[in-house]
C-alpha positions in Angstrom: 25.1 12.2 44.4 24.5 15.9 44.7 25.9 17.2 48.0 22.5 18.7 48.9 21.0 15.2 48.7 23.5 13.8 51.1 22.0 13.6 54.6 25.4 14.0 56.1 26.1 17.4 54.4 25.9 20.7 56.3 27.7 24.0 56.6 29.1 26.1 59.4 31.7 26.1 62.1 31.8 24.4 65.5 33.9 25.4 68.5 35.6 22.4 70.0 37.3 22.1 73.4 40.3 20.0 72.5 41.5 17.7 75.3 45.2 17.0 75.9 46.8 14.1 74.1 45.3 14.5 70.6 46.2 16.7 67.6 43.9 19.2 65.8 44.0 16.7 62.9 42.8 14.0 65.2 39.7 16.0 65.9 38.9 16.2 62.2 39.5 12.4 61.8 37.3 11.6 64.9 34.4 13.9 63.7 34.5 12.5 60.2 34.3 9.0 61.5 31.5 9.7 64.0 29.3 11.9 61.7 30.0 10.7 58.2 30.7 14.3 57.1 33.5 14.5 54.5 34.5 18.1 54.2 36.0 19.3 57.5 39.0 21.5 58.4 40.4 23.4 61.3 41.3 27.1 61.8 44.7 26.7 63.4 46.5 24.0 65.2 46.9 23.6 68.9 49.8 21.7 70.5 49.1 18.0 71.1 49.8 18.4 74.8 47.8 21.6 75.1 44.0 21.9 75.5 41.3 24.4 74.7 39.6 26.1 71.8 39.9 24.8 68.2 37.6 26.1 65.4 36.4 23.4 63.1 34.9 24.3 59.7 32.3 22.0 58.1 31.2 22.1 54.4 31.2 25.7 53.2 32.2 26.7 56.7 35.7 25.7 55.8 35.9 28.9 53.7 35.9 30.9 57.0 39.0 29.1 58.3 41.6 31.2 56.5 40.3 34.2 58.3 40.5 32.5 61.6 44.2 31.8 61.1 44.9 35.6 61.3 42.8 36.2 64.5 44.4 37.0 67.8 44.5 34.3 70.5 44.3 34.2 74.2 46.1 31.6 76.3 46.4 30.8 80.0 49.6 28.9 80.8 51.1 27.4 83.9 54.9 27.6 83.8 57.6 26.2 86.0 60.8 28.1 86.5 64.1 26.3 87.2 63.3 23.5 84.7 64.4 23.1 81.1 63.2 20.6 78.5 64.1 20.2 74.8 60.4 20.7 73.9 60.0 23.6 76.3 57.0 21.8 78.0 56.2 19.0 80.4 56.7 16.2 78.0 60.3 16.8 77.0 62.8 14.1 76.1 65.8 15.8 77.8 65.8 17.8 81.0 68.0 20.2 82.9 67.6 22.1 86.2 68.8 25.4 87.6 68.3 27.1 90.9 66.0 30.1 91.1 67.9 33.3 91.8 67.0 35.3 94.9 65.8 38.2 92.7 63.0 36.2 91.2 59.9 37.5 93.0 56.3 38.1 92.0 57.0 41.8 91.7 60.0 41.4 89.5 58.3 38.9 87.3 55.4 41.3 86.8 57.9 44.1 85.9 59.6 41.7 83.4 56.4 40.8 81.7 55.4 44.4 81.3 58.8 45.7 80.2 60.2 42.8 78.1 57.2 40.8 77.0 54.6 43.4 76.0 54.2 44.8 72.5 56.3 43.7 69.5 58.9 41.1 70.5 61.4 38.9 68.7 60.9 35.2 69.3 62.6 32.1 68.1 60.1 29.2 67.5 60.8 25.9 69.2 62.4 23.1 67.1 59.6 20.8 68.2 57.1 22.5 66.0 55.3 21.9 62.7 57.2 24.7 60.9 59.1 23.6 57.9 62.6 24.0 56.5 63.3 22.6 53.0 59.8 21.0 53.1 60.5 19.1 56.3 59.0 19.8 59.7 61.3 21.1 62.4 60.4 18.4 64.8 61.5 15.7 62.4 65.0 17.2 62.4 64.9 17.2 66.3 63.9 13.6 66.4 66.8 12.8 64.2 69.1 14.6 66.6 69.9 17.3 64.1 70.4 21.0 65.0 68.7 23.8 63.1 69.6 27.4 62.7 66.1 28.8 63.5 65.6 32.5 62.7 63.8 34.8 65.1 60.6 36.5 64.0 58.4 39.3 65.3 55.1 38.6 67.1 52.8 40.9 69.1 51.9 40.5 72.7 48.9 42.7 73.3 48.2 41.9 76.9 50.0 39.8 79.5 49.2 39.4 83.2 50.4 37.3 86.1 47.5 35.5 87.8 49.6 33.7 90.4 53.2 33.1 91.5 54.5 30.6 94.1 58.2 30.3 94.8 59.6 27.1 96.3 63.1 26.1 97.5 64.2 24.8 94.1 61.5 25.9 91.7 58.9 28.6 91.1 55.5 28.3 89.4 53.5 31.0 87.7 50.2 31.2 85.9 50.1 33.8 83.1 47.4 35.0 80.8 48.4 36.3 77.4 46.6 37.8 74.3 48.8 37.6 71.3 49.1 37.6 67.5 49.2 34.7 65.2 52.5 32.9 65.1 53.2 33.3 68.8 54.7 30.2 70.5 53.8 30.2 74.2 56.5 27.4 74.8 59.1 29.8 73.5 57.7 32.5 75.6 58.1 30.4 78.8 61.7 29.6 77.7 62.6 33.2 77.2 61.0 34.4 80.5 63.2 31.8 82.3 66.3 33.1 80.5 65.5 36.7 81.4 65.2 35.7 85.0 68.5 33.9 85.0 67.1 30.4 85.1 65.0 28.0 83.0 61.3 27.9 82.1 58.9 25.3 80.8 55.2 25.0 80.2 53.4 22.7 82.6 49.9 23.4 81.2 48.6 25.4 78.3 45.0 26.3 77.5 43.7 28.4 74.6 40.6 30.3 75.7 39.8 32.6 72.8 40.3 32.8 69.0 39.2 36.2 67.6 35.6 36.7 68.7 35.1 33.1 69.8 35.5 31.9 73.4 36.0 28.5 75.0 32.9 29.2 77.0 30.9 28.6 73.8 32.8 25.4 72.9 31.7 21.8 73.1 33.5 18.7 74.3 34.5 16.3 71.6 32.7 13.6 73.7 29.4 15.3 72.8 29.9 15.1 69.1 28.9 11.5 68.5 26.6 11.8 65.5 25.7 14.0 62.5 22.8 15.3 64.5 25.1 16.3 67.4 27.3 18.2 65.0 24.5 19.9 63.2 23.0 21.3 66.4 26.3 22.8 67.5 27.1 24.6 64.2 27.2 28.4 64.2 
């Protein structure tokens, strides 16, 4: 059957607000099952335990996805200082704790973000990631208990700002907004901020709010994409 004769054929992109607990590939699988559309892809993964904007391409719209991979992203993340996990987020398998030094204040954190985490920076990706070595994903090595010599790479932090900071007896919490280049790992950023402050740092919550010109304010909940007609009306 010619694709143009298939009632479940359409072209474009849809902006989806991914919930926590599912992968970007899960979104594709769910939309395919609900709508009957076969040709679907995504324009960049988002951590399973993160939430926020994911670009989904449908039909000929999948041709736009390679461009989306290169676009800058904006994230809002909630981090906890004084806590370490092997995944650098709130769902780690192993944990460690460290007291917060007296010099860790809102003012000093703001200075650190400006002086050390703005512009071109060197960053080591987390082992719990989908990056590959010898054709095998990093996280698979981690699950096998193997160590990896992970090389640092350069990424760009265009804007970074501290939205809130609360210091407690044993921990501190901060909410930070960041606009960054492709390839930036926010979990690694939280780890490195903690190290620079003389303690640990993990992500408690991570939300992607922009990809290039697209904003989460224009996205749709996956719960509202229940049919081909739902999908078609949301395409841009």
